[in-house]
C-alpha positions as CSV (number, residue, x, y, z in Angstrom):
1,X,0.0,-0.1,0.2
2,X,2.5,2.5,1.0
3,X,4.5,1.7,-2.4
4,X,1.7,2.7,-4.4
5,X,1.1,6.2,-2.6
6,X,4.6,6.6,-3.2
7,X,4.4,5.6,-7.0
8,X,1.3,7.6,-7.0
9,X,2.8,10.8,-5.5
10,X,5.7,10.5,-8.1
11,X,3.7,10.6,-11.0
12,X,1.8,13.6,-9.7
13,X,4.8,15.2,-9.2
14,X,5.9,14.4,-12.9
15,X,2.9,15.3,-14.2
16,X,3.5,18.8,-12.4
17,X,7.0,19.1,-14.2
18,X,6.0,18.5,-17.4
19,X,2.7,21.2,-17.0
20,X,5.0,23.7,-15.7
21,X,7.8,22.9,-18.2
22,X,5.1,23.1,-21.0
23,X,3.4,26.4,-19.5
24,X,7.0,28.4,-19.1
25,X,8.4,27.4,-22.5
26,X,5.8,29.4,-23.7
27,X,6.1,32.3,-21.7
28,X,9.8,32.3,-22.3
29,X,9.2,32.1,-26.3
30,X,7.1,35.2,-25.9
31,X,9.2,36.8,-23.9
32,X,12.1,36.0,-26.5
33,X,9.5,37.2,-29.6
34,X,9.3,41.0,-27.6
35,X,13.0,41.1,-27.9
36,X,12.8,40.6,-31.7
37,X,10.2,43.3,-32.2
38,X,10.9,46.3,-34.7
39,X,13.1,48.8,-32.8
40,X,11.9,52.7,-32.8
41,X,14.7,54.0,-34.6
42,X,13.1,52.6,-38.2
43,X,9.3,54.2,-36.9
44,X,10.2,57.5,-35.0
45,X,6.7,57.1,-33.5
46,X,7.0,53.9,-32.2
47,X,3.8,52.7,-33.6
48,X,5.4,49.6,-35.3
49,X,6.8,48.4,-32.0
50,X,3.7,48.7,-30.0
51,X,1.9,46.8,-32.7
52,X,4.2,44.4,-32.8
53,X,4.2,44.0,-29.2
54,X,0.5,43.8,-29.2
55,X,1.2,40.9,-32.2
56,X,3.5,39.1,-29.5
57,X,1.6,39.4,-26.5
58,X,-1.7,38.0,-28.2
59,X,0.2,34.9,-29.5
60,X,1.9,34.1,-26.2
61,X,-1.9,34.1,-24.6
62,X,-3.3,31.9,-27.4
63,X,-0.4,29.8,-27.0
64,X,-0.6,29.5,-23.2
65,X,-4.4,28.5,-23.9
66,X,-3.3,25.5,-26.0
67,X,-1.2,24.2,-23.3
68,X,-3.2,21.3,-21.8
69,X,-3.0,21.6,-18.0
70,X,-4.9,19.3,-15.7
71,X,-3.7,21.1,-12.1
72,X,-6.1,23.6,-11.1
73,X,-3.4,25.8,-9.7
74,X,-1.6,26.2,-12.5
75,X,-4.7,26.6,-14.9
76,X,-5.3,29.5,-12.8
77,X,-2.1,31.1,-13.3
78,X,-2.1,30.3,-17.0
79,X,-5.8,32.2,-17.1
80,X,-4.3,35.1,-15.1
81,X,-1.3,35.2,-17.6
82,X,-3.1,34.9,-20.8
83,X,-5.6,37.8,-19.3
84,X,-2.5,40.1,-18.5
85,X,-1.2,39.3,-21.8
86,X,-4.3,40.3,-23.6
87,X,-4.3,43.2,-21.7
88,X,-1.0,44.2,-23.0
89,X,-2.1,43.7,-26.1
90,X,-4.9,45.8,-26.1
91,X,-3.0,49.0,-24.3
92,X,-0.1,48.7,-26.7
93,X,-2.9,48.7,-29.6
94,X,-4.7,51.5,-28.3
95,X,-1.5,53.4,-27.6
96,X,-0.4,52.7,-31.7
97,X,-3.8,54.0,-32.6
98,X,-3.8,57.1,-30.5
99,X,-0.2,57.5,-31.5
100,X,-1.2,57.9,-35.3
101,X,-4.4,59.8,-34.2
102,X,-1.8,62.3,-32.3
103,X,-4.3,62.0,-29.6
104,X,-2.6,63.0,-26.4
105,X,-5.1,62.1,-24.0
106,X,-5.7,58.8,-25.5
107,X,-2.1,58.1,-25.8
108,X,-1.8,59.0,-21.9
109,X,-4.7,56.9,-21.1
110,X,-3.2,53.7,-23.0
111,X,0.1,54.2,-21.5
112,X,-1.5,53.8,-18.3
113,X,-3.3,50.6,-19.2
114,X,-0.2,49.5,-20.5
115,X,1.9,50.1,-17.1
116,X,-0.9,48.6,-15.5
117,X,-0.8,45.4,-17.4
118,X,2.8,45.2,-17.4
119,X,3.5,45.6,-13.9
120,X,1.0,42.3,-13.6
121,X,4.0,40.1,-15.4
122,X,6.5,39.6,-12.7
123,X,4.5,38.9,-9.6
124,X,2.7,36.4,-12.1
125,X,5.8,34.9,-13.3
126,X,6.7,34.6,-9.5
127,X,3.9,32.9,-8.5
128,X,4.5,30.5,-11.6
129,X,7.6,29.5,-10.4
130,X,7.2,29.4,-6.8
131,X,4.4,26.8,-7.5
132,X,6.4,24.8,-10.1
133,X,9.4,24.9,-7.6
134,X,7.2,23.7,-4.9
135,X,7.5,19.9,-4.1
């Protein structure tokens, strides 16, 4: 009986490790893709960079949604990360549109929304890492 429980715990642990690794890999690829976005030098207004950021964040949200997760805590962290990524994408697009329209009030509002959304990422990543590193 004791061996079956130990084996079950090991199998559960392996499932957690593989699900954590799959989600973390998607998030890390998303961060890498942000680093490859167009630089402001080619576009002084920065709208191309904002649009690229929005596309990258939408992609990471979509890719995270495709990761098959069975652990409730990890599902919640993934859903929270997807929401944050979509919020960043929306705010970046809003900011690009406001910059194109040269609407300072909308630029400021979008900047505030973008800052708020981006500030959620580090705590979310920390929560995911803490959960995934716990035995």
